[in-house]
C-alpha positions, -999 to 999 in steps of 0.1 A, spaced: 95 -277 -175 85 -279 -138 53 -259 -136 18 -259 -120 -10 -278 -137 -29 -247 -147 2 -234 -165 6 -267 -183 -30 -265 -194 -25 -230 -208 6 -241 -227 -14 -271 -242 -42 -247 -253 -16 -224 -269 0 -253 -287 -34 -264 -300 -39 -228 -312 -6 -228 -331 -15 -261 -347 -48 -247 -361 -31 -215 -372 0 -228 -390 -3 -204 -419 -14 -174 -398 18 -153 -391 -1 -127 -370 -14 -155 -347 21 -170 -343 35 -136 -335 7 -131 -309 14 -164 -292 52 -157 -292 47 -124 -275 25 -139 -249 49 -168 -241 78 -144 -239 59 -121 -215 50 -149 -192 85 -165 -193 71 -197 -208 93 -220 -230 94 -210 -266 100 -244 -282 65 -247 -297 64 -212 -311 99 -215 -326 87 -247 -343 57 -228 -356 79 -202 -372 99 -231 -387 68 -246 -401 55 -213 -415 88 -206 -432 88 -241 -448 58 -230 -468 66 -193 -470 104 -192 -473 105 -157 -487 88 -140 -458 114 -116 -444 91 -106 -416 86 -142 -403 124 -147 -407 131 -116 -386 106 -125 -359 120 -161 -358 155 -146 -353 142 -123 -325 127 -152 -305 156 -175 -312 178 -149 -294 153 -147 -265 156 -185 -262 194 -183 -260 200 -198 -295 223 -169 -305 242 -184 -334 209 -196 -349 194 -162 -344 223 -145 -363 218 -169 -392 181 -161 -394 189 -124 -392 213 -127 -421 187 -146 -440 163 -117 -434 189 -94 -450 192 -117 -480 154 -115 -484 156 -77 -486 139 -69 -454 129 -32 -448 151 -12 -425 181 -35 -427 200 -12 -403 178 -26 -375 188 -61 -384 225 -52 -382 218 -35 -348 202 -67 -335 231 -89 -347 255 -65 -330 236 -67 -297 240 -105 -298 277 -103 -304 282 -77 -277 259 -89 -250 260 -127 -254 289 -139 -275 317 -116 -261 327 -107 -297 332 -69 -296 350 -67 -330 320 -84 -348 296 -61 -328 315 -30 -340 315 -43 -376 277 -48 -375 271 -13 -360 293 2 -387 273 -16 -414 241 -3 -398 254 33 -400 266 28 -435 229 21 -444 216 49 -422 242 75 -411 217 91 -388 206 60 -370 207 71 -333 203 36 -319 235 24 -336 254 54 -321 239 46 -288 251 10 -289 286 21 -301 286 43 -270 277 13 -249 305 -7 -265 331 21 -259 319 24 -223 323 -13 -217 359 -11 -231 367 19 -208 370 45 -236 353 75 -220 360 99 -249 345 76 -276 315 68 -255 308 105 -249 312 113 -286 287 85 -295 261 97 -270 266 133 -282 260 121 -318 227 106 -306 218 140 -292 228 158 -324 204 135 -343 177 137 -317 181 166 -292 151 154 -272 167 120 -265 168 120 -227 183 85 -224 213 96 -245 216 128 -224 217 107 -192 243 84 -207 264 114 -218 262 126 -182 274 92 -170 306 95 -190 313 130 -177 333 141 -147 315 171 -130 337 196 -112 317 228 -115 281 237 -109 282 259 -140 290 230 -163 269 234 -195 261 197 -195 248 199 -159 226 229 -168 212 211 -199 204 180 -178 188 201 -150 166 219 -176 155 187 -192 148 171 -158 124 198 -147 97 182 -169 111 148 -174 97 114 -162 129 96 -174 143 79 -143 177 74 -160 181 112 -163 174 117 -127 198 90 -117 225 106 -138 217 140 -123 219 125 -88 254 111 -96 265 145 -110 255 163 -79 271 136 -58 304 144 -76 299 180 -68 293 171 -31 258 187 -33 243 158 -15 209 175 -9 203 179 -46 218 145 -53 193 128 -29 164 148 -44 172 134 -79 179 98 -66 145 100 -48 127 112 -79 143 85 -101 131 58 -76 97 74 -73 93 72 -111 104 35 -111 80 27 -82 51 40 -103 62 20 -134 76 -12 -120 62 -41 -99 61 -35 -62 81 -54 -36 61 -78 -13 80 -86 18 59 -116 28 63 -131 -7 100 -124 -6 104 -142 28 83 -171 15 105 -173 -16 137 -175 5 121 -200 29 112 -222 0 148 -223 -14 161 -232 21 135 -259 25 142 -275 -9 180 -272 -8 187 -286 26 214 -311 35 196 -340 18 196 -321 -15 234 -318 -14 238 -354 -3 223 -364 -36 248 -345 -58 268 -369 -79 295 -367 -106 324 -345 -114 328 -312 -133 352 -284 -141 359 -259 -113 345 -225 -122 342 -197 -96 308 -180 -91 312 -145 -76 278 -135 -62 261 -116 -34 241 -84 -32 244 -60 -61 270 -32 -55 292 -52 -31 323 -54 -52 317 -84 -75 328 -65 -106 360 -54 -89 367 -89 -77 362 -104 -111 386 -78 -126 412 -88 -100 407 -125 -110 409 -115 -147 444 -101 -142 455 -136 -129 466 -160 -157 446 -189 -143 412 -172 -148 390 -160 -176 363 -134 -168 329 -146 -179 310 -116 -168 273 -119 -158 265 -151 -176 228 -158 -184 234 -196 -185 217 -205 -151 191 -178 -151 181 -189 -186 181 -225 -176 158 -217 -147 135 -196 -168 132 -225 -193 129 -254 -169 113 -239 -137 84 -217 -143 78 -212 -105 113 -215 -92 123 -228 -68 93 -251 -70 103 -281 -91 138 -284 -77 126 -315 -58 114 -331 -91 146 -330 -112 161 -363 -122 196 -375 -127 190 -374 -164 181 -337 -161 213 -330 -143 234 -348 -168 218 -329 -197 223 -296 -180 259 -304 -170 268 -312 -206 254 -278 -217 271 -260 -188 305 -276 -196 301 -267 -233 293 -231 -223 324 -229 -200 346 -244 -227 335 -218 -252 345 -192 -227 379 -206 -217 389 -231 -244 394 -254 -215 427 -237 -205 416 -216 -175 390 -214 -148 360 -193 -157 345 -167 -134 308 -159 -134 300 -127 -116 262 -125 -118 254 -112 -83 219 -128 -80 233 -163 -86 233 -165 -48 197 -176 -52 208 -205 -74 237 -219 -56 219 -252 -48 211 -259 -85 245 -247 -97 263 -270 -73 241 -299 -85 250 -292 -121 286 -284 -115 298 -302 -84 333 -287 -88 321 -251 -86 333 -228 -59 314 -197 -47 327 -164 -35 301 -141 -19 310 -105 -17 298 -85 13 299 -49 24 285 -25 50 247 -27 44 244 11 45 268 16 17 251 -12 -2 217 4 3 229 38 -9 246 24 -39 215 4 -49 192 34 -43 214 56 -65 217 30 -93 189 17 -116 189 -21 -113 158 -27 -134 124 -43 -130 135 -77 -116 150 -62 -85 117 -49 -71 132 -40 -37 157 -16 -51 137 17 -52 130 21 -15 156 22 13 135 1 38 128 -25 12 165 -27 3 173 -33 39 147 -60 42 160 -78 11 196 -76 23 185 -94 55 169 -122 34 200 -125 13 222 -128 43 199 -155 58 202 -175 26 240 -171 23 243 -183 60 223 -214 49 246 -221 19 277 -216 41 265 -240 67 261 -267 41 290 -260 17 317 -251 42 350 -243 23 333 -244 -11 318 -210 -2 341 -181 7 329 -148 20 349 -117 11 345 -83 27 347 -53 4 362 -33 32 390 -59 36 395 -60 -1 400 -23 -3 419 -19 30 442 -49 28 441 -60 -9 472 -82 -11 465 -101 20 428 -106 12 434 -116 -24 462 -139 -16 441 -156 11 412 -160 -14 435 -174 -41 449 -199 -16 414 -210 -6 407 -216 -43 439 -236 -48 458 -209 -68 491 -191 -63 495 -154 -58 503 -133 -89 514 -97 -87 493 -88 -118 462 -91 -96 470 -56 -82 472 -41 -117 436 -50 -127 429 -14 -136 452 -17 -166 431 -44 -182 413 -35 -215 387 -63 -213 350 -53 -215 330 -46 -184 292 -45 -186 280 -34 -152 273 -1 -135 308 -3 -121 323 1 -155 342 34 -147 352 25 -111 371 -7 -120 392 13 -145 408 31 -115 433 18 -89 419 7 -56 406 36 -34 385 39 -3 362 68 -14 332 44 -15 337 32 21 314 50 45 298 70 16 264 66 32 274 91 59 270 119 33 233 109 33 230 100 70 201 125 75 180 106 50 189 72 65 178 84 99 145 96 85 138 60 75 155 39 102 159 64 131 192 74 147 197 40 161 183 19 133 211 26 109 240 18 132 
């Protein structure tokens, strides 16, 4: 791993601690938790679990914890084997083990049938296990089954009426047309004393559907206020320095050193909420493409190999690239059986284009773009999570969008035709011409099925899950104007033009 000397010294100390506490499971668990929290590599602690289980093979707790950290390390099949071993050892609360196995199948191995089987096994052991119903709701939502998703989240509430997360998810599945809707009233009542940001985001969405934009903004603002109190803050100077460092390390000389050949996946990236999910669905309807979703391959590679990314990019060797290329090709083959081109639509891969291109020289990149005001509103009204620290304040979103555009300009200048920019507005307003032009740039022929993407039944795992089940529409273009007053409060009447 490419890391600072002080980080390496800490890892060495922790390794020594594990060596002297080989039979102390609590100590191993403590080190594992620390390593995970600091995004350090887990190899030493995984070996410590192995060593412990060699002498204590009947420890169901150690087996369970080993499985959990194997999954965190991306060793999904090995994690499932360990979880099944924990079941054989008679671990307490086996329904949780089946839940964890289901999560691996659903979130990482794209095996929804196996995920459903594990969730059903979990409920057979504990028919009132709310977490299993919650994940069944997630699965139904990903597959576009609104009624089943709603029934599962309702079951969570029947088991635990105070479950505000389930209430929020039930609201997400619902279409609100009347202010007197009983579900809306229940959500409003709960929100009066709630610090659950998901509930406020869901209420904001409900009021947006009802065109009560004042109330919608109030709840979106409350949700983001709660997240600002709970999550790391956004530092503009650090953000700019981070982007500057990527540009510095991945200049023309970096790309001149790229060697070898690879398959030709397509990475769809850009700011969140700019149409990447829609575009991947369009590709998925084309027989030459397989939708890979938001793959964790490169973010996991970076977390494992670059503790202070992008620092360390200038230290990688040809041997590193070869090793990573073999792993990446194996991952892509699992996704496509080598028969189609894989798409990867993780939006923030725009940060990693230099590394991706070094590992997979045949890769092409499609960057989705959209009116920044619609992007800012969509991000502000959607919970993106703790890693997107800019996302809970309009001015910070605007700043980050500017940094992102600066980096994409850099990539485009160097990559030329290997990077294609696609406007969301063009995609909606002129779909056939835009898609046909994009396919031609990627070396593929037009296929009429691309315009029938809404008929697909493949899983979708992003906040756009319901939108991409509908035919193309222009309702989201210029949506920010419903909230123009609030934009002007932040940017002034001329600043949001």
